[in-house]
MIZA-271198 format. One line per field, with one value per residue (C-alpha): residue number from 1; x, y, z; chain. Coordinates in steps of 0.001 Angstrom, whole numbers, always signed. Each point is the difference from the previous one (the first is absolute). Layout:
n	(NUM, ...)
px	(X, ...)
py	(Y, ...)
pz	(Z, ...)
chain	(A, ...)
//
This chain:
n	(1, 2, 3, 4, 5, 6, 7, 8, 9, 10, 11, 12, 13, 14, 15, 16, 17, 18, 19, 20, 21, 22, 23, 24, 25, 26, 27, 28, 29, 30, 31, 32, 33, 34, 35, 36, 37, 38, 39, 40, 41, 42, 43, 44, 45, 46, 47, 48, 49, 50, 51, 52, 53, 54, 55, 56, 57, 58, 59, 60, 61, 62, 63, 64, 65, 66, 67, 68, 69, 70, 71, 72, 73, 74, 75, 76, 77, 78, 79, 80, 81, 82, 83, 84, 85, 86, 87, 88, 89, 90, 91, 92, 93, 94, 95, 96, 97, 98, 99, 100, 101, 102, 103, 104, 105, 106, 107, 108, 109, 110, 111, 112, 113, 114, 115, 116, 117, 118, 119, 120, 121, 122, 123, 124, 125, 126, 127, 128, 129, 130, 131, 132, 133, 134, 135, 136, 137, 138, 139, 140, 141, 142, 143, 144, 145, 146, 147, 148, 149, 150, 151, 152, 153, 154, 155, 156, 157, 158, 159, 160, 161, 162, 163, 164, 165, 166, 167, 168, 169, 170, 171, 172, 173, 174, 175, 176, 177, 178, 179, 180, 181, 182, 183, 184, 185, 186, 187, 188, 189, 190, 191, 192, 193, 194, 195, 196, 197, 198, 199, 200, 201, 202, 203, 204, 205, 206, 207, 208, 209, 210, 211, 212, 213, 214, 215, 216, 217, 218, 219, 220, 221, 222, 223, 224, 225, 226, 227, 228, 229, 230, 231, 232, 233, 234, 235, 236, 237, 238, 239, 240, 241, 242, 243, 244, 245, 246, 247, 248, 249, 250, 251, 252, 253, 254, 255, 256, 257, 258, 259, 260, 261, 262, 263, 264, 265, 266, 267, 268, 269, 270, 271, 272, 273, 274, 275, 276, 277, 278, 279, 280, 281, 282, 283, 284, 285, 286, 287, 288, 289, 290, 291, 292, 293, 294, 295, 296, 297, 298, 299, 300, 301, 302, 303, 304, 305, 306, 307, 308, 309, 310, 311, 312, 313, 314, 315, 316, 317, 318, 319, 320, 321, 322, 323, 324, 325, 326, 327, 328, 329, 330, 331, 332, 333, 334, 335, 336, 337, 338, 339, 340, 341, 342, 343, 344, 345, 346, 347, 348, 349, 350, 351, 352, 353, 354, 355, 356, 357, 358, 359, 360, 361, 362, 363, 364, 365, 366, 367, 368)
px	(-20938, -2924, -73, -1544, +1261, -2771, -379, +3500, -619, -1888, +583, -1328, -3287, +194, -2939, +1793, +3245, -1764, -1522, +3354, +1672, -2645, +400, +3624, -1198, -1536, +3470, -696, +20, -3622, +427, +1009, -2575, -1227, +2129, -1338, +2407, -736, -3754, +5, +1917, -2455, -2968, +1631, +864, -3522, -1412, +2477, -882, -3663, +773, +2123, -2722, -2676, +1577, -676, -2995, +1942, -95, +2769, +1081, +731, +2746, +3600, +2466, +3249, +2865, -1716, -1694, +3188, +202, -3749, +181, +2928, -1927, -3006, +1970, +2739, -2232, -2702, +2480, +1894, -3232, -1508, +2768, -315, -3585, -143, +3089, -1408, -234, -1745, +832, -336, +2838, -194, +421, +2123, +3506, -750, -2404, +1676, +3531, -1256, -1863, +3060, +1953, -2650, +122, +3752, -623, -2788, -3174, -1924, -573, -2659, +127, -3202, +234, -1705, -1359, +1199, -1809, +1483, -3210, +448, -913, -2792, -326, +3710, -255, -2739, +1915, +2966, -1977, +93, +154, +3666, -704, +657, -445, -894, +1762, -1059, +905, -3331, +1239, +3203, +2755, +1241, -3149, -2759, -2086, -2849, -609, -3478, +67, -3581, +822, +3315, -1708, -2703, +2576, +1963, -3214, -1026, +3323, +215, +3302, +1003, +594, +2498, -128, +2809, -2026, +2959, -991, -3745, -600, -1149, -763, -2471, -2794, +720, -2465, +1570, -3231, -1393, +2436, +38, +3497, +1851, +1948, +2927, +438, +3224, +790, +2218, -117, +2487, -2101, -2871, +1891, +1010, +3436, +2473, +803, -3501, -2563, -2364, -1412, -3738, -505, -3573, -1050, +2317, -543, +1596, +3595, +813, +3183, +3386, +1560, +3111, +1109, +12, +747, -3161, -3787, -780, -2575, -1741, +3352, +536, +2497, +2342, +1581, -803, -2596, +1029, -2495, +459, +91, -3139, -1791, +1024, -1248, -3367, -353, +1047, -2734, -2596, +1043, -47, -3577, -1153, +1670, -854, -2558, +1833, +3305, -1521, -1394, +3339, +1964, -2149, +393, +3767, +467, -1659, +2282, +3084, -1137, -790, +3386, +1864, -1967, +828, +3689, +452, -2929, -154, +3135, -2155, -2057, -1955, +794, -2872, -2759, -2781, -2912, +735, +2709, +320, +123, +3280, +2376, +1234, +2466, +1303, +2239, +1991, +1260, +3671, +830, +1798, -1899, +3052, +1705, -3209, -719, +3519, -222, -3256, +775, +601, -3583, -2047, +208, -1336, +1157, +296, -2192, +214, +2511, +752, +1280, +1664, +3005, -2095, -2270, -3653, -1257, -3533, +203, +1785, -2769, -2649, +1599, +2008, +3205, +3458, +53, -3307, +1117, +3271, -1873, -2723, -346, -2470, -1740, -1903, -1821, -945, -3419, +1748, +2333, +20, -1609, +2542, +2779, -1276, +1470, +3387, -1024, +91, +3778, +715)
py	(+80518, -1849, +721, -2900, +769, +2293, -1914, +1278, +3595, +1990, +2898, +3295, +929, +3216, +1516, -733, +1502, +3161, +618, -645, +2542, +2585, -753, +1120, +3592, -834, -482, +1085, -2235, -1021, +173, +3676, +2759, +3176, +395, -1003, -2790, -1869, +529, -1140, -3151, -651, +171, -2354, -2533, +199, -811, -2858, -1387, -62, -1753, -2646, -565, -310, -3011, -2154, +1988, +1334, +3429, +2508, +267, -3751, +383, -15, +734, -1997, -582, -3122, -3270, -1425, +2811, -164, -3761, +522, +2734, -2257, -3095, +1537, +2760, -2460, -2420, +2645, +1492, -3320, -2491, +181, -1276, -1559, -1085, -2272, +885, -2241, +120, -2233, -1991, +2037, +3514, +2570, +218, +3410, -1833, -3408, +1293, +2631, -2658, -2261, +2944, +539, -3707, +336, +2621, -1803, -60, -3237, -548, -2315, -679, -1361, -2322, +395, -2482, -571, +3131, +2178, +209, +289, -2983, +1679, -2757, +241, +3789, -249, -2610, +2408, +2796, +302, +2593, +712, +973, +3667, -6, -2048, +1216, -1453, +919, +622, -686, -1982, +1705, -3133, -1942, +2576, -2041, +2033, -1000, -395, +3230, -394, -3332, +1215, +3076, -2121, -2253, +2976, +1663, -3157, -81, +3797, +227, +2916, -708, +1571, -609, +762, +1235, +1005, -2263, +325, +3744, +902, -3649, -982, +2168, +636, +1465, -61, +1157, -3526, -1546, -1, -1235, +1599, +2713, +602, -65, +812, +720, +2104, +2312, -1609, -3140, +2083, +2217, +2566, +1103, -2052, +1101, +473, -2330, -61, -1674, +331, -158, -283, +953, +2977, +784, -3289, +238, -3471, +588, +1340, +2060, -1140, +3613, +2675, +3689, +1629, +151, -836, -2669, -24, -450, -3372, +949, +2905, +1863, +2649, -1291, -601, +2304, -1018, -3739, +189, +1938, -2692, -2719, +1692, +389, -3633, -1149, +2192, -1288, -3620, +459, +1690, -2593, -3038, -1701, +797, -1171, -3285, -649, +792, -2197, -2996, +747, +493, -3071, -2118, +1486, -821, -3555, -684, +1268, -2009, -3121, +449, +317, -2558, -2388, -2752, +1389, +2797, -466, +2630, -278, +2263, -1378, +608, +2398, +1739, +2300, +3421, +378, +836, -1875, -3355, -2428, -2182, -3061, -501, -3557, -438, +3715, +1361, +3156, +2213, -1082, +522, +3435, +1183, -1339, +1836, +3179, +2157, -603, -1079, +992, -2539, -1496, -3184, +1422, +2655, +2761, +102, -3596, -610, -1844, -2765, -2738, +974, -570, +509, -2863, -2188, +467, -663, -3415, +448, -1983, +1467, -719, +1771, +3000, +321, -114, +2499, +3667, +2669, +1999, +3092, +2020, +3675, +1025, +3059, -2099, +669, -3092, -131, -554, -3510, -946, -22, -3402, -1375, +611, -2340)
pz	(-13533, +1582, +3735, +1943, +3518, +1215, +3271, +825, -1018, -2625, -2354, +1332, -1673, -2037, +1898, +3246, -1249, -1125, +3427, +1645, -2253, +820, +3715, -46, +283, +3395, +1438, +3560, +3043, +493, +3781, -149, +392, -1622, -3133, -3425, -1083, +3243, -194, -3630, +957, +2829, -2406, -2498, +2698, +1385, -3449, -444, +3426, -985, -3300, +1703, +2605, -2672, -1702, +3082, +1333, +2972, +1609, -849, +3635, -10, -2645, +1240, -2805, -63, -2427, -1352, +930, +1532, +2546, +588, +672, +2366, +1789, +591, +1004, +2132, +1329, +1080, +1542, +1953, +1282, +1084, +742, +3790, -247, -3462, -1916, -2734, -3688, -2540, -3723, -3052, -1539, -3228, +1332, -1812, +1449, +1551, +2303, +242, +660, +2427, +1968, +54, +1443, +2664, +792, +578, +2700, +1806, -2072, -392, -3712, -1428, -3753, -1557, -2997, -3358, -2528, -3571, -1176, +2735, +2027, +3738, +2210, +1972, +2606, +693, +238, +2612, +1973, +236, +1650, +3774, +2759, -831, -3617, -707, -3766, -3067, -3174, -3351, -3576, -1743, -3532, -323, -1976, -1829, -883, +503, +2453, +1526, +3606, +1506, +1958, +1217, +1665, +1426, +1457, +1619, +1663, +1323, +1187, +1859, +1857, +441, -1859, -2199, -3693, -2393, -3744, -2402, -2974, -2167, -2891, +641, -281, -3497, -845, +2729, +1367, +3673, +2490, +3448, +1664, -568, +2445, +3789, +877, -2929, +1750, -2356, -3763, -1847, -3649, -2236, -3012, -2348, -537, -1404, -2462, +2588, +1218, +2007, +3524, +1405, +1519, +2924, +3030, +423, +3768, +1177, +3538, -155, +3675, +1065, +1150, -1334, -2047, +1034, -2839, -1824, -447, +2683, -275, -1271, +354, -3610, -910, +3372, +1699, -1678, -2718, +681, -2892, -2590, -2454, -3618, -1664, -3625, +758, +2116, -2729, -2474, +2341, +276, -3751, -547, +2378, -1698, -3441, +1176, +1191, -3182, -2249, +2133, -2266, -3227, +1461, +1139, -3464, -1642, +2399, -869, -3708, +217, +2185, -2669, -2656, +2075, +693, -3636, -1155, +2645, -834, -3685, +872, +2789, -487, +2644, +1678, +1433, +3136, +1940, +3706, +1040, -2216, +2514, +283, +3314, -1354, -1546, -3779, -1685, +2304, -1325, +1518, -2818, -45, -3201, +274, -868, +333, +3049, +901, +628, -3226, -1970, +1444, -771, -3552, -755, +1958, -3079, -1168, +3014, +3667, +2499, +3300, +2027, +2751, +2669, -752, +3749, +97, -3365, +1462, +1578, -1398, +194, +3549, -1343, -2490, +2535, +2537, -2639, -498, -3215, -393, -546, -3742, -562, +2057, -1936, -3307, +942, -844, +1072, -2705, +1140, -2629, -221, -1338, -1433, -2165, -3747, -1466, -2817, +2538, +689, -3374, +1730, +1368, -3541, -39, +2916)
chain	(A, A, A, A, A, A, A, A, A, A, A, A, A, A, A, A, A, A, A, A, A, A, A, A, A, A, A, A, A, A, A, A, A, A, A, A, A, A, A, A, A, A, A, A, A, A, A, A, A, A, A, A, A, A, A, A, A, A, A, A, A, A, A, A, A, A, A, A, A, A, A, A, A, A, A, A, A, A, A, A, A, A, A, A, A, A, A, A, A, A, A, A, A, A, A, A, A, A, A, A, A, A, A, A, A, A, A, A, A, A, A, A, A, A, A, A, A, A, A, A, A, A, A, A, A, A, A, A, A, A, A, A, A, A, A, A, A, A, A, A, A, A, A, A, A, A, A, A, A, A, A, A, A, A, A, A, A, A, A, A, A, A, A, A, A, A, A, A, A, A, A, A, A, A, A, A, A, A, A, A, A, A, A, A, A, A, A, A, A, A, A, A, A, A, A, A, A, A, A, A, A, A, A, A, A, A, A, A, A, A, A, A, A, A, A, A, A, A, A, A, A, A, A, A, A, A, A, A, A, A, A, A, A, A, A, A, A, A, A, A, A, A, A, A, A, A, A, A, A, A, A, A, A, A, A, A, A, A, A, A, A, A, A, A, A, A, A, A, A, A, A, A, A, A, A, A, A, A, A, A, A, A, A, A, A, A, A, A, A, A, A, A, A, A, A, A, A, A, A, A, A, A, A, A, A, A, A, A, A, A, A, A, A, A, A, A, A, A, A, A, A, A, A, A, A, A, A, A, A, A, A, A, A, A, A, A, A, A, A, A, A, A, A, A, A, A, A, A, A, A, A, A, A, A, A, A, A, A, A, A, A, A, A, A, A, A, A, A)
//
């Protein structure tokens, strides 16, 4: 099978799996003291924390481990709102956020938050003038997806940071699709206070992610979970040793393989496009044919083919998707807000490629 749904989740890297298997011997609770299995777990988690921090040039103490990006996004959004709503109750997002941000913000709106949703252009780029116009003394947080999960658009983080800095508003970026594909150095930015991402998008295990929270001394988030002092008091619960170790190794591997992976993604993307063009000809159109996107993520319209029917028909040979795995029952809100019509949306599929794919597997596309 050719697996082309890596934006949804990825296969665990063998190097990552090996470290996780070795970590099972450090089975102690890392918060316990004195005895060897706990001390061993503490050392492994400390190393993993450093590796996770390194991928965005953060400090280890800024890393808060969670169960994934969805929890981390909820922690930032709900935690910030609940901490600030008496003085500031406004949250600003883009119209193409992942559902873990968009749906969370709609929930907060239902209980009293003021929600401002900024539009994007036909390439998914944020309307910066509109963003600035939304910011006022009531704004608690701006939350923007750095790389979109359906079309791969890379936002102008420098410009967004400058706007937030000017208005003294804290910025959160969902970097779930960016980490491992875009170089990120959070020390460059003044307003960027929170960054969230997860392991399973970068060939690590499911069930673990993180919030990077800068200005660790600030009491600016109320925890979602209470009942323990773990993670600077922001995320109670016994740490998942093996998953955290895997997350750390995945981040280290993503850094080491960054240049090679980028080269391969461009190469493999060209192979996929050529094979699809040979098969579908003028019926194929690239929805995200623009330069400000990550390599390896294609949004393709196949005219005359319903996307759900097509994906089911090819599922024995090729795995792909219509878009976000967290909103499969709904038409793509991302494509809608980029200005695509209903027909185009219903005929579009997302193809997300792995740089670790066996090149021979792309021949499965010839069977379509």
